[in-house]
N, C-alpha and C positions, 0 to 999 in steps of 0.2 A: 671889287665885289667878291665876297667869299662864296665859293661854289663847292659842292660835293664832288669828290674825285670818283669817277665811275669805276666800278668793280664788276668783273665778269667771272663766271665759274669755268675753270678749265677741268674738263672731265675726260681723262683717257677712258676708252671703252673697255679696258681690260677686266674680264670677268663679269661684265654687266649684260643682262638681257635687255631687249628693247623696252619692255614695260617698266623696268627700273629706271632706265635713262629718261623715259618720258615723265615718270613721276618726279625725278630730280629736276628736270627742266621746268615743269609746272610749278614746283615749289620755289625754285630760284626766281621765276617770274613773279610769283605772288609776294616774295620777300623784297622785291625791288632791285635785284641784281640787273645790271644793264644787259648782259648777254651770257651766252654759253658757247664754249669752244670744245670741239672734239679734237682727235689727233688723226694723223694720216700714216698709220703703221699697220702691218699685217699681224703683228703679235707684240706682246709686252716684253721688253728686254728683261731678261732674267727669269721670265715665266712664259716660255714660248708655247706651252700646251694648253693654256686656259683660253676660253672663248674670247674672240676679239672681233667685234662688228666693224664694218667699213664706216669711216668717219663721214664721208659725204652722203652716203645713203641715210645714215642716222640724221644728219642735218636736214635732208629733204623731208624726212618723216616728221621731225620736230617742227619744221616750218609750218606744217599743217596743224600740228597739235597745239602750238602756242599762238599767242595773239600780239604780244608786245616785245618779247625777248629777241635781241639781235643774235644771229647765229653764224657760225663759221668753223673752219678747221684751222687749228694752230699747230703747225702750218702745213699746207699741202706740199708734198714733195714734187717739185717740178718734173723730176725724171720719170715719174710713174704714169704720166698721161701726156698725150699730144696736146699742145696748148689750145687747139680748136675744140677738142673733146672736153677739156677742162672748162673752157668758156661756156660751152653749152650746158654742162652740169650746173655751173654757178648761176647762169641766167635762168635756167628752169627752176632751181631752188628759190631764186629771188621772186619769181612769179608765184610760186606756191605760198611763200611767206607773206606776200603782199608788200614786198620791198624791205625786208629785214635781214637779208643775207649779205655777208661780207666775204671777200676772197682773201684768205691768208695763204701766203706762198713763200717757199724758201728753196734753197739750192739742193737740199737733201744731204744726209750725213751717215745713215746707219748702214755701213758697208755690208754687214752680214745679211741684212734684209735684201739688199740689191742682189747679192749672190744667190740667195735661196730662191728668189723669184725670177732670176735670169736677166736682170737689168745690168747693163754695163755700168761700171763705177769709175768714171774718168777722174783725173785730178781736179782739185777744187776750183782752179781757174777755169777749166772747161765747164764744170757744172754752173759756175757763176755766169759764164758766157751764154750757156743755154737758158739760164733763168732770165737774163736780160732780153734775149730774143723773144722768149715767151711773154714777158711783160709787155713788150712792144706790140706783139701780135694780139694779145688779149685786149689791150686798150683800144686797138683799132677795131677789132671785132665788136666791141661794146659800143662803138660810136660811129664808125664809118658805114657808108652804104655797102661797099664791097671792099674787101681787104686783099691787098697784094703785098707779098713780102718774100724776098729772096735773101736768106741769111746763110751762115755757115752751117747751122744745125736744122733749120726748118724752112720750108718753102710753102707759101700759100699763093694761089693764083685766082684772082677775081672771085674771092670767096664770099658767098652770101651768108648772112647771119641774122636770122629773125626767129623769135622776137628778141629785141634788145632787152637788157635788164630793166626793171621798173625804175630802179634808182639811176639817176643821171647826175654825176657818175656813181657807179657802184664802188663803195670804198674798198681799197686794197691795203692790206697789212703785209708788210715784208718782215719776216722773222729771220734772225741770224745776227752774226757779228762780223766785223771787219771794217775798219775805218776807210780803207782806200776804195774798195770796189762795192761792197755791200751797201755802205752808207751813200755812195753815189747813186745807186739804184733807188734807195729810199727817197733821196732828194728828187729824183726824176719822176718816180712812179707812185709813191706810197702816200696814203692818207694817214697811215699809222706805222710806226716802227715798233716791233715787239722785241725787247731785249731778252734773250734767253738767260736762264739762271746762271750758267757758268760764266757769262760775260758781264754780270751785274757790277762786279768790282771795277770794270773799265768803262762805266757809264759816261763819265765826263769826257774821256778820250773820244768816244763815239759821238757825243753831242757836239763837241768841237768840230769833228769831221763833218757832221751833218750841216752845221752852219756854213762851213767852208764850201761844201758842194752846192748848197742852196744859193749862196752868194754868186757862184759862177753862172748859174742859170737864171738868176733874178727871182728866186722864190724866197718867200719869208719862211724861215725855219719854224716859226711859231705856228705855221699852218699844219705841221706834222705832229700828230699826237704821239707822245712818248709813252709807250706801254712797257710794263715789265711782267714777265712770267715769274711768279713768286710762289714758293711753297709755304704754306701756313699750317702750323699745328697749334691749335688754341684749346686751352682748358679753362673751365670756370674758376678753378683754384689750383693750388700746387698739387694736390692729390689727384685731381682730375687730369691735370697736365701730364703727370707721370703715366697714367693709363693711356692717354692719347698718344704719347711718344712711342709707347710699345706698339700700338696699332699702326702708327706711321712707319715704324721700322718694318713691319710686315707688309704694308700696302705699297709704300713708295720708296722704301729703303734700298731697293735694288737699283734705282736710277737717280736717286736724290741723296746727296750727302747731307744728312740732317744737321750735322755740326757746323757746316760751313755755308750751306746753300739755303737753309730754311729759316723762317721766322717762327720761333717757338716760345709760347708764353701764355699768360693770362690775357684777357682782352685789353687791359691797360698797356701791357708790354707790347702787344701786337700793334696797337694804335701808335705807340711811341716809335716803334721801329719802321712801320710803314710811313709815318709822317716824316721821318728822316729821309726816306727815299723821295718823298714829294719835294722836300726842300732841295734835293739834288737835281730835280728836274723831271721826275716821273709824274705823269698826270693821268694814268690809267693803269689798272692792275688786272691781270689774268691770274686768278687765284687757284692754285692746285692745293686742295686740302689734304692733310695727312691721312685722313680716312676716306679719301676720294669723294668727299662731299656728301656725307650722310645728312639726313634732316637735322640732326643735333648740331653739327658744325655750321651748316648753312644758317640756321636760326640764330645761333650764338653770335656769329659774325655779323649778320644783318642787324641784330639788336644792339650789340655792344662795341662793334668795331667800325663798321661802315659809316654810321652817322658822324663820326669824329674825324673822318678823313677829308680834309678840306684844302683847297688851294685858292690862289688868287689869279 
């Protein structure tokens, strides 16, 4: 059976006030996008002095403002919150939304942000170990009557946690790359793996690793949604595309290499290149628009790109 491949809007909060974010979310919902993701940073890399609202607070507000859109943070930095506090934030947001919030989480990476806010920045293996413990604790808090856990990094003693999320289970997205450890955590804990833009060229390697890790624990790898974080610059025609590329250089050029990491073109070209990703195994997209999701781009993508993204 041919099905539409879900697309969500990935909207970094850089430079946006809340009324604008709310407006974008409501438009995305009306146009049929599956969801909206914010980010978990304190500032925009390359533009540290522009306003930047907190991602989870925005999600909680949008949970009340919307009625269908699925919501989450792509992805929460595990280092910035105790896993019990994060679980409480997520469960509360899920109740506000009526059961539409998802937990996106990763090991963290932006070293200068850690330093500025006083967080230790241990080696990546330590951060992955911390992430694994957090995932175990959070899944217990979401399901068990009381949680007890004594790990290397966290300790919970007979911990009550009410209310549980409305969703049972509440979907978990793990973002990041690494076939040995990260994909093992995806196999064990995730409903969705989100492949970040810099790792997209290694998709097959990660999918092979995911299958191997799933086999070890008796899980069907097909139960894990394969998502890709993808930058899209779309123009109605070649002249419009030239204008949109210049906007994209100004808006996202500081952290996205448009030449190597973005899909740029007219709607037919964007359909063709996203469809190639679907054939490689992607079945969900988190779309970062070059203009950060103006109504023009959302409408053009919804009308002339999304209906043609299908899989089996």
